[in-house]
C-alpha positions in Angstrom: 26.7 -27.7 15.7 23.1 -28.3 16.4 22.1 -25.3 15.8 23.8 -25.0 12.4 22.1 -28.2 11.3 18.8 -26.8 12.3 19.4 -23.6 10.1 20.7 -25.9 7.3 17.8 -27.8 7.1 15.7 -24.6 6.8 17.5 -23.9 3.4 15.1 -25.2 1.3 11.9 -24.1 2.8 9.4 -21.9 1.9 11.4 -18.1 2.2 9.1 -15.5 3.9 7.1 -13.6 1.5 5.9 -10.4 1.7 3.3 -7.8 0.3 4.6 -4.3 -0.2 2.2 -1.4 -0.4 2.8 2.4 -0.4 1.5 5.7 -0.8 2.9 8.9 -2.1 1.4 11.9 -0.7 1.9 15.4 -1.9 3.8 17.7 0.5 4.9 14.5 2.6 6.2 12.1 0.3 6.4 7.8 -0.1 5.0 5.8 2.7 5.9 2.4 2.5 3.8 -0.7 4.2 5.2 -4.2 4.2 2.8 -7.1 5.0 3.1 -11.0 5.5 1.9 -12.5 2.2 0.1 -15.0 4.6 -2.2 -11.9 5.6 -3.7 -11.7 1.9 -4.4 -8.7 -0.1 -7.5 -7.2 -1.5 -9.7 -4.3 0.2 -9.1 -5.3 3.5 -5.3 -4.3 3.2 -5.6 -1.5 0.8 -8.0 0.2 3.4 -6.0 -0.2 6.1 -2.8 1.0 4.4 -5.2 4.4 3.6 -6.5 4.5 7.1 -2.8 4.4 8.1 -1.8 7.0 5.8 -4.7 9.2 6.6 -3.8 9.2 9.9 0.1 9.9 9.7 -0.7 12.7 7.4 -3.1 14.2 9.8 -0.2 13.9 12.5 2.5 15.7 10.0 0.4 18.3 8.2 -3.4 17.8 8.9 -5.9 17.0 6.0 -7.1 19.2 3.3 -10.5 19.6 2.3 -10.3 17.0 -0.7 -9.1 13.6 -1.1 -7.9 12.3 -4.6 -6.9 8.9 -4.7 -4.9 7.1 -7.5 -4.6 3.4 -7.5 -3.9 0.4 -9.6 -6.8 -0.3 -12.0 -7.5 -3.9 -9.9 -11.1 -4.7 -9.3 -9.8 -7.2 -6.5 -7.9 -4.8 -4.3 -8.9 -1.2 -5.6 -12.0 -0.8 -7.7 -14.4 -2.0 -5.2 -17.5 -1.6 -3.6 -15.6 -1.5 -0.2 -13.4 1.5 -1.7 -16.2 3.5 -2.9 -18.2 3.0 0.4 -15.1 4.2 2.6 -14.4 7.1 0.6 -18.6 7.7 0.7 -18.3 7.6 4.5 -15.2 10.1 4.4 -17.2 12.7 2.8 -20.6 11.7 5.0 -18.6 12.1 8.2 -17.3 15.6 7.3 -13.5 14.2 7.1 -13.4 15.6 3.3 -15.7 17.7 1.2 -14.9 15.6 -1.9 -13.3 12.4 -2.2 -12.3 11.2 -5.8 -10.7 7.9 -7.1 -8.9 7.5 -10.0 -7.5 4.0 -11.4 -4.2 4.1 -13.5 -4.1 2.4 -17.0 -2.7 -0.7 -17.4 1.1 -0.5 -18.0 1.6 2.8 -15.6 5.3 1.9 -15.3 6.2 5.4 -15.7 4.3 7.0 -12.7 6.5 8.0 -9.8 5.2 5.7 -7.6 6.0 2.7 -9.9 9.6 4.0 -10.3 10.0 4.2 -6.3 8.4 0.9 -5.8 11.0 -0.5 -8.5 13.9 1.2 -6.6 12.6 -0.5 -3.4 12.2 -3.9 -4.8 15.3 -4.4 -6.2 16.9 -3.2 -3.0 15.2 -5.9 -1.0 16.0 -8.6 -3.8 19.9 -7.7 -3.0 19.5 -8.2 0.4 17.0 -11.3 0.6 
């Protein structure tokens, strides 16, 4: 009975919130990363995910000589000095010969990654 009362008292509490970040890698597929919202977002999260994606891709099939990244058009998370510096570092350290950053236009819901996220988010909400 005591355990049930504790569980009931949590019903009105704040639910666990998360940030979902994903990557679509040519020849590999969709990779999804979920982080607690309390961690925050911004370039640290995006670059951490990018490093994980590059490591995983290296393990699965190796990296090519050119890196092309397509991101949301957000200054706070993607279009910033930290991202540009990291891409420059990858080229300077001969990990890639060339690194390109492309930012999608506002309202880009037609992109395959956005469609994948839509299905994922709907599924998560059904089970929340």
